[in-house]
Structure formats: structure tokens, C-alpha cells
N, C-alpha and C positions, 0 to 999 in steps of 0.2 A: 470554724468558719472551714469555706473551702473558697480558695482563691484562685484564678485564672489569672495568669501572666502573660497577655499577648501582645501583637502590635499587626498592622496594617502591612509591615515589608518586613524582611529580614534584616539584620545587622543594627537593628537601634538598642541593644541592649537588654534583651530578655532576660538570656541568661546571666547577663552581669547582677541582674536585680533580684533575680530568683534565688542564686546562690548565696549573693550578701545579705539578702534578706533572711532565707533560712536559717542560715549560720549564726545571725544577731538575736534573731527571735530566740534561739537554742541558748545562748548566751545567756539570756534573760531568764532561765529554766522554764521557757514555754515547751511544750511538746507539740514537736514539728515533724512532719515530714513532707520532702521536695517528691514530686512524680514530673520527670522529662517526659512529656507526651510530644516531642518533637522526635517521633521515632523514624523517621527517613535519615535524620542526621542530628543524633543525640549528641550534646557536648556537654550537659552540667557536668557530667562526670569528670571531666578534664580539671575540674574546679572544686570538686568534692572529693577528696581522697579518704575512701573508706573502703573496708572489709567486704570482699563479695559473701554474703552469706550461703546464699542459693540461687540457682536459675531454674526459672518456670518455663516449658516450652509452650508458645501461644499457639494454637490453630482457628482456622475458621472449617464450618462445614460445607462441603460441595459435594455435587452428587457425582454417584460412580455408575456408570451403565452396566450393567447386567444384560447380555444379549438373549438371554437362554428363553423368556416370554414377551420379550417386546414384540408389537405389532406395527412398529414403523409409523406409529399413526401420525406422529408430529406435533402431538398436542403440546409437548414438553418446551419445543422451541415457540409454540405461538403463544405459551402463558410468560415464557421469560424476556422481562422487559428491557433487560441488559446485554441482548445478545450473546449468552455465554452459551447458547446450545445452538448446534446446526443438525437440522435432521435428513440424513440423508435418505435414499430407499432400502441400504442395504448396512447403513451403520449409522449411529448417534455419536456427534463430535461433541465432547465437552471442552471449552476453556475456563479452568479453574481461575486464571487470573482477573474474568469479568464477573465471577459470581457475585453476590452479595448475601449469599447465605440465606436468601428470602422463603427456601422450602417450597415455593409454589410447583415448581417442575416435580419434585419428587411426589408431594402430597396430591395431586392431582394425576399422575401418571394411572392409567386405569389398570395396569399390569405389576404393578411396584416395581418398575424394573430402574429405578433412578434412587436406591436406596444413598441416604446423607452418610459420607463419613469423614474425619477430621482429616484436615491436613495443616501441616505445620506453614506459619506464616513470619514467624519470629521467636524472640524471647521477651520473657519479663525477668530484670534481674534487681535482687534485693541484697542493698548495701549498709552497712553499718557505719556510722562514723564517730566519732567522740560525743559528738552532742545530739545529732538528729538522725533518721533515717531517710534512706534516698533510693526512689525505685526509678528504674528505667526501662522505659519500653524500646526494644529495638526490633525494626523489622529487617528481615532477612533480605538480600542484594535479590532482584528482581522481580519483587511481590509489586502489585501495582497499588493497593489498597491499604491505606494506613488507618482507616475508620475503625476496623476491626480492632486491631492491637491497642489501639487508643482507650476505646470501650473497655477492654481487659484490662488494661493496665490501670483504671479508674476505680474499675469494678474492685481488683483485688485492694488498692489503697483504701477504699471505702469500708470493705469487709476486717482489714485486720489493723485500722487505725481510726475505729471509730471516734476517739475521743481528741484526736490531734487537730493542729492547726496543719491545713492541708494546701500547701502551695503548688501550683500545677504550671511548669514550662509549658504552654502552649507552643503549637506549631505557628509561624508566619502565616502572613494572608488571611482573606475572608472566606475559603473553601472549604468544602466537607469537615476538614481534620481540626479546623480551628472551632468550627461549630461544635462538632463532637467533644472537644475539649473544655469547652466554656457551656455549654446548654444547661447544666446542672450544677452553676458554680453559684455561691451566694453574692460574689462580688467579681467584678473584672478589671482589672489595670491595664490600662494601654499604654505602650510606651513609645515615644514618638520622637523625634527631633528635629529643631526649628529651621526646616529646610520646607523649598517646594514640594519635595519627593514625599517627605515626612508628614505633610500636611495634606496630600492627595490619598495618601494610602491610611493616614488616620480616619479621614473623612468616610473611606470605604469600611474601616472597622466600626466606625461610630453607628454606622447605617444598618450592619449587620448586626452588631450588638441590640439595637432598638427592636428589630424584627425578633429577637430572641428575648425582648423584654430582659434585659440585664443591667442592672446597676454598675454604673463604670465612673472611673475616676481616670486621670491621664497623667503621666509622668512624662516630661520634658527632660530626655538624654542630651548631654552635648550643648547644654544652654551657655549661648554666647557666640555662638555662629548662628549666619542666618540672620532670621528677622522676627519678629514679631505676631506673623501672621498664624501662627499656632496658639499663642495665649488669644488673639483677637477672635479665633474661632470657638475657643473652647468658652470665653464668655458669651459669645452670641448665643451658643448653643444650652448654656447654665450647664456646663460639664466641670466639677470640681477638678482643679491643678492638684494633684497632692503634693507634688515635689518638683522640683528644678536641679537637675545633677548638671555641675558645671564641668565645660569642657575642659580637659587637662591630661597632658600628654603622660604624665606619670600615672594615672589611672590604665590608660594601654599600655604602659609597659608592663604594670602587674598582672592585667590581663593575658598579655603574651607570655607572659611566665607561668598561667596557670595558677595565680595566686588570689586568695580571697584580697577583697579591695579596702573594706571597711577599717580593718586592724593597721594600715597601713597609713591610710589619708584623710585627715580629720574633715576635712568639708564634705566627702565621700560618707564618710559616718554619720553627719549632722544630716545629711539628705535622708539615708536608712532609717534615722531617728525620728525625721517627720512621717514618713511612710507608716511606721508603727504605731505613731500617735492618730495617724489619720484613718488607720484598720482598728486601732483601741475606742474609736468613735462611733464606730459602726456596730460595734456589739450592745 
């Protein structure tokens, strides 16, 4: 299975659940790979202490202007929907950070003056831990778009771990990066917290997943604070609540130390076991 772990907002516990669930499944003898797709700020590696086996440079294809045969017709700028090209009377200016690698300008240039060339956008790092494999996508500083690197990280994971349980630690929010991380998943776990902010952002995430026609379930983290509005919303929308993780300062202390939590705190381990039982029921 390929399971995306997402949320409508940051700080709800995606990485906490992703890393602990991966380690627990591996301890049961399951073949597991965890992919950190929050490429703008990956932090699963803070809790997954593995050996970096190798690193792959990730590129995206962008046009390069060759002036020799250019007639300055302006077709390239006209067909670019992302304003990545400015056509002047004596120069073609390309903004690589805005390019979506759609190839329209290159393919439609009448003089073949815009060949596509690779440009580095980040890295895909492959780690080996005691029990499972870990893949991290990391976007270079200054890069504008996370989606190409997320897509390449997923593609690497799919090709190299075809028979593994794949857990995808998705970016927060409901924009293009989380859609890219979730669109090919078999199931999406949404992490939330029982607060007005948690409910608001959960609602946005649920609506996004409905558009993608994804099967979803909810985990309520820090259960015991706030109110019951998240549970009432899930009941109304007929969304299964997979587990409720108790609000506990000792969990925060373990997190702050970069430690896995389930081996140290029994009620947290019980919540992870609930999640595993739920996922086993999906197969």
C-alpha cells in the first residue's frame, strides 16, 4: 500500500506519526519505506537515524535561449502560461524559477531556439536504518517550486520499493505540493488537533481529498485539549477516526530530543497499534 500522511496545517503531528508508524511496522517484520515529501522543510530525518547510502541530484528541465537563429517572434512568451519568458525586441529573458517544464515554448519555437536543459533543484537522499529504508527529498534554497522534486521522490520510491508499504510524509496545507504527494496514494491519513484551528484546516484538507477522490481517515493528536468539534465533524461527514493520541508533555519531551516515542510511552504505542489494525483492515 501507499499511504500519505497529511494535514491541513503544520505542527499537527504528521512527522511524529510517520516516523513512529514506520518504525513500528518494521518492528513487526513488515517491509517499509518512509519518504519525506515535505521537501521545503524535511525533518523526518531528525528522528530516523540512518546511514546515508547515496544522494541523487534532482533536476527539472528548463529552456535555454540560443540567439543564433532566433527571429524574436515572441511565440515563446505568448504560449507560456506561467510568465516564465519575456520576449524583447533583441533578447529573450527566461525566469527558470517560474518554469513548469511544460515544453510548450521549446516545442513550438519555429527556429528551435529554446532547447530544454536540466537545472538542479535539489537532492533525493537515500538512507538505511536498522529496520526500514528512508528517502528524503530536499529542495535547494531559493527554489520556488516543490512539486517537481516531490514527483521525482515518489517516482524513485515506487520504482525501487515496489513491494514495500510506502508511507509518505506529505507537506502541510492544501496546495499543489500536498496534492502531488497524495494523488496516487491508496489511502490518506489526515492528522488534526481538537481546536478551532485544527477543525478549520481539517475541513479544507477533507474538501481537497474529496476532489482527488481519495479514501481518508483522521487521527486526532493532542486529544484532551480543545473540544469535541472535530469528532462531531467526522461523524457528520462519515469519516473514520483511526486513533486519538493523548495530549501528554512526555511525548513533547521525546519529540524535542529527536527520539521515537512508541518504545517509551505506552499509551502512544497503543495508538500506533490502533493505526496498524485499521490499516490492516484496508487490505
